[in-house]
Steps between C-alpha positions, in 0.01 A plus 500: 500500500722208592532624857121472542507148362751376757398722792440339841168686507375258234583187698253289692532205735313188600508239775718212381360250750146586394597474133625146561161406643249687279711594197700799385223700334255465791776606743580806288130583465441467874798724573354759264161486672662533842686807377179651360321419825768680700472807278119490527523491879744792507277703268184391688352357180363172641126447493308481829548123502875550439519402132655681207425485129765356272599705199595215268683730258714627786573144616589405143739795476681375810489123445449462122216254579210530256151538649417134431807383692419735787154347527643145491748586774227664709286189469791288622566734794130506592481121485805480727333736747767767456275759332140608537310648211 
């Protein structure tokens, strides 16, 4: 339905200052991972070393980023020291 298409529940946000430094897609991707991390903490789904597994299909459904782009962005974020794999 049209209401679902324009619903606030389907909106996402990103850090504008960070986007200016690392790019829009990496900022959106990082925001998505932070959101997933928060949910994983609340559901006690982190591993013993406090990691979580990324469901790339889920991330794609939220961001529209194909798996290849997700991997490229992750590589950038790892190289910048923002992410650990």
